[in-house]
C-alpha angles and dihedrals in degrees: 000000000000094000090051091051090050091050093049091048093049091045092051090052090048087054087058106040104022109027088259093301114140133181127215112242127216097203140005136207119200124210128186093064098127113102086219093064104034103033127186098326090053091052091049091049090055093044091052094054092045094050094047088060101260112168125176117245098205134042105287130187133187140233125242119295133222090255122056118226095241099049095242094130111064117220132172122258098258094059093044091052093046088049091049091054092050087051095050089050096049093048091050088057093051098254116149105238099209084133090212130149091202102060089151087080092075109010115087111227112182124206115280097001119129127248136178103223128163106186107093099210092048091047092050088046098056093037092050104035101029106023088231108151125242136141126215096270117188112242096255091048091049091053094045089046089052088054095042094041095230142062133202116289098244122173097272087065093064132063091234090057092052093054107134110245101173130053112213120192116197113203098185139070171311089285134214125206096278093046092045090053090049091055090051093049093048089051092051094046094047099038103027094180141019134055116300125206110207124205123186098021108150113183121190101215149318092308093057091048094054092047090051094051092046097048094046095055091037094056098040146015090262123113100169137059131167109226114199112243092006108059113080111246089013090146087058094049088050091053092054096039121129105194111199094170142011131212133185126212120200137189087256090056090051092048088064089074094060120094126174097172100105136058108223124211093218136024119219132197125176116065101152093025113280121256121232094257092053091051094047090050092055091049092050093051094049092047087056096044102036132231112343120230092232125045124255119217121199125185120200143162124276089250097057091042090057091047090052092058114162090007087080093064094040089053092059088064088063093048090257112136115197120188141162140206097045140039141209091261097061099027122091086210085084089072088072088073133074103200127009123198113210143158093220119099088194089061092045088058101043107034097066091044099048098034111017091236120140117243128201115205111215138156108264092253089054092045090056091048087056089055090060098035 
């Protein structure tokens, strides 16, 4: 009965937003699984689906939770119990509880296949750097779509809906994670909606790609950009482009996002989750410099956490705390801090709004300097 219910709900949403048309999806990724963000009503909704016999019909993963898997982030008993109920309900429905915001690390998303993802940075990443197709599905819709096996056929599930409408010329680079995030944020603020075609964007590595995708979707409604030379099929997108405006982003524009006027009490990397190279870079730096005065927190995916192995324990001796399954955006542990330094523009946006904690945006080298200052 529950699958029929999901199909009926998704079909009714499709009636309202896509003239009743739907697309079958290969995978799904569910957001809104932190007890901090969904609360008791969200838990009850998930439990109701689970008890009614709802089961996902496609491979489905879950976003970060309020409680990390290694117990690094302390939370009170009510939050821990609420999160345990969420986890139990998700598992009962067949959702893989990896609690990662970077499912593209281990989920194969082929070009021009359909997916029902709900985490904006992950959607933007697979849309932009793989030309896999997902719209920004709200968390409940992504879950119901995973159960039903389809979602409404909104414009981003069509080639016409992915036609570039704005030409963006980046006159700076190569860009590290913070600068890449700044470009994404500037594009988001200046364009707001549409499909940007980005020329001259030079990203230094995986961390920069993640931060660009995360910032673009955080500071706008956009979850897809065509990056010249990086997006699969970018030449085809250029051929069908209909540019209605043009913007330029300079090094001076990027510099507006830098601030060095505050001293943090903690440094944070990993929003979105840090890739293995980023984690190893931090560990190499602290081994050269010695134990920092201020703690360094790094959130990463379960896969990277497993690869690190004994390095996780070794890092603790250098006041570096690596954890997985949660992050400082969705964990109430963050409220124990006064000011956080980070190279993530997404964290800069959400942490003050969700926790009332100050944030200092800085290049990762500068963030590390602040840990020793």
